[in-house]
N, C-alpha and C positions, 0 to 999 in steps of 0.2 A: 504493500500500500504506500510505499515511499513516493511513488509518482504523484500522489495526491498533494504532497507538500513541496513539490518542485516549484521554485519561484518563477514567475513570469515577470518580464520587464513591463513597464507602463506602455512602452511603444508596442509591445506584442499585443497587449489588450486593445489598444486603440486601433491597430491594424486589423485585428480580428473583428471588432465591432463594425468597422467600415466595410470589411469584406462581406460580412453577413448582410448588412444593410443594403449594399449595392447589388450583390448578386442574387439575393432572394427576390428582389423586385423583378428581375429577368425571369426567374423560375415561376413567379406568380403570374406573369404575363403568359407564359407557356401553358400553365394550368388553366388560365382563363380561355385560351384558344381551345383547349380540350373541352371545356364546358360549353363553349359556343357550338362545337361540333355535336355535342350531346343534344343541345337545344335543337339544332338543325335536324338531327336524326329523328327526334320526337316531334318535329314540326311545331316547335314552340317559340321560334324566333319571331318577334314582332318589332314594329317600329319603336314602340315604347321601351321594350327591353334593350334595344341597341342604343336608343337615346339616353336611357337611364345609365347604361354602362359608360358611355362617353362622358356624361355628367359626373360620374363618380371619379374618373381620372382627372377631370378639370378641377373638381374641388380639391383633389390632392395637390395639383399644381398651385392653386390659390393658397392652400395651407402651407406648402413649402416656401412660397414667397414670403408669407408672414413670418415663418420660422427663421428665415435667413436674417431677419432684422433682430431677432431676440436670442438666437442660439448661443452666442458668446456670453450674454448676460445670464442665461439659464445655467450654463456650465460654470460660470464664475461664482454663482451662489453656492453650488455644491462644493467648490474648492474653498470658498470662504468658511463654510461650516466645518469642512474636513480639516483645514489647516488650523483653525482656531478653537474648535469645540469638540473634536473627536474624543471619545472616551478611551479608546485604545487605537493602536495602528495595526490593522490586519494586513498581512503581506498578501500580494496577489498570487495565489496558488489555485489549483483545481478545487481544493477543499473550500477555500473562501469564496471562489466564484460560484460553486454549487450552492453554498449556503445563501449567498446574495441573491441568486436566482429564486430560491424558495421564498425568501423574505420579500423580494420584489413582487413575486406573484401574490403573496398575501396583501402587500400594499396596493397592488392593482385591484384586488377584490374590493377593498374598502373605498378606493378612489372611484371605481366603477359604480359601486352602490351609492356613493355620494352624488355622482352625476345624475342618478335617477331620482334622487330625493331632494334636490335643491333646485329651485326655479331658475336661478341665474346660470347654474352649471348645465342644467338640462337643455337650456336654450342653445348651447353649442353641441351637446351630445345628441340631441334630437335629429340633427342632420344625418348622422350615421344610421339612425333607425327609420328614417323617412322613406327609404326605398321600398317599393312593393315587391321587389325581387330579392333573391338571395343567391349570390355567387361571389367569386373571388373579388370582382371589381367593387362590391359593396364594402369590403374591408378597407378600401382606400377612400371611402366617402367621408370627408372630414368637415367639421365646423370650424369657425374662425378662432376659437379659443381652446381648441383641443390640446394645445401645447402648454397651457397655463396650469391646469389643475394637477397633473402628475407631479409637479414640483413639490407641492406641499405633502404628498404622501410618500415620495421616495426620499425626501430630504433627511428623515430620521436615519436612513441607512448610512449617510455620511457621518452623522453624529455617532453611530455605533463604531465607525472606524473603517468602513469599506471605501476604497479609493473611488473617486468620482468616475473614472473610466470603467471600473468594474460595475458600478451602478448603471451607467449608460449601456454597457454590454448586456446586463440583465434586463434592462428595459427593452432593448431590441429583441432579445430572445423571446420575451413574453409576447411582444407584438407580432413577431414572426409566427409564433405558434397560433396566436389568435387569427391571423390572416388565413391560415389553412382551414379553419373551422367554418368559413363562409362558403358552404357548398351544400347542394342537395344531392350531389352525385354519390356521396358516401352516406349510406343509411345508418345502420347501427353496428357497432364494433363488438367484439367479444365482451362478455359481462365484466371480467376483471378490469378491462380498460375503461369501460363505461362507468365503473364504480369509483375509480381513482382519478382518472383524467377527464378534462373537458373534451368533448367530442362534437362533431358537426350536429349530431342529434340534440345534445344539450344546448348548443348555441342557437340552433333554430328556435328552440323554446324561448330563448332570451330575446330574439328579434320578433316574437309574435305579438300581435295585438289582441289575441284571444284573451278573454277575461281570466281564465284559469292560469294563464302563463305570465301575467303581468308582474313585473319586478321580480323575476326569477333568474337563476343561473348567471350570476355576475362573474364567475370564475374566469381566470386567464388560462393557466395550464392545468391546475388541479381542481377538479370539481368537489374535492373534499371540503373546501372552504364553504361552499353552499350547503353541503350536507351538515357541516358542523354548526353553521350559523342560521340554519332554518330557512334558507332561500332556494332550496332545490325543488325542481319540478321535472318530472319525466315526460318525454314526448309521447303523447297518446293521441289526443285530438289533432286533426290536420291543422297545420300552422297557417295563419293568415298574417302576412308580413306588412310592416308599415306602422304608421302612427295614427292616432285619432285626434282630429279629422285627418283624412289622407291629404297629402300635399298636392298630388296630381299635377306635377310639373317636372319637365326635364330641362328647364332653364337653369344652367349651373349657377348663375349669380343669385337667382331667386332661392335655389336650394341651399346654397352656401350660407346665406344670411337669413334663411327662413325662421330659424329658432328665435333670433333676437328681434326680427320684425314682428313676430307673433307676440313676444313678451312685451314689446313697446305698445302694441295695440291693446293687450290686456290691461296694462297699467293705465293707459289713457282712458279706458272705459270704466275704470273704478273710481268712485268719487272719494272714498275714504283714503286719507294718506296712510293710515295704519295698514289697510289692505294693499295699497300700492307697494308698501315695503314688504309685506308678507309674500307677495308674488315673487320677490327676489330670493326668498329663502325657504318658502314652503314647497312641498313636492308638487309636481304637475297635476296629480290627482286632486289636490285641494283647489287648484285654479279651475279645473274642469267642474268640480262640484259647485263652486261659486257661480260659474257661468250658467249651470243648469238651474240653480236657485233663482238667478236673475230672470231667466227665461220663464220659469214657472210663475214668478210674481207678476211679470208683465202680462202673461196670458190670463191671469186671474183678475 
């Protein structure tokens, strides 16, 4: 087991992170082509599907454009905490990298859960959920502030003593794994895998707007987090994808900003300043209930 403690240089970690990040996108594109062939074979290719897929990659481009302005500051925050407040200094080895990936996956679970429970955060994450389709391209459907919220949940890893480049590597690995889950091609995997790991079946549930599936399966790599914290649901009823109400648009600009446009509209229609503020931190279900109550009172 000595190989688990062999030290890596920081340059090795940075190179590995860049290699995975760059080349996996090429692999994902190849997998998307396979999915398109599957759609064609089943005669399921539509103009909306193609338009939605193009929109997904355009939102990725818009997201990367925004990230290019904040990337250095994002990394700098991790280094500031690591250099000044780390509890211990953990050397970059396979052992610490493995531990960091597990802890990053746990951090991702809570970040993802937060995105679904906070109005301001949901306004960016809803973009990812707004597609009525489910394929690899949907994994790249981003909102404008998707880069912001991970910072607060991964930052404690720097405080624990993980080097920022190890944390970034762990982030990339969790995201790469998540990307592979966006498919209908893979049905269900053997039971031990379905029990421990997040799978396409589990993630289809997460993207559903079916009532029984709402706010379930937040996991990144390990579905055990959902089983442990009571947010697991098994895929049983046929999944209906998207959000409520449906966005019904393949305009990439409209899709990219749809969550915050909707949030501003909700705030503008509420008269109480207390409720305006609540829309920023209450879960989207609360906002929907308020809308329904208003409609019911107006009809009466």
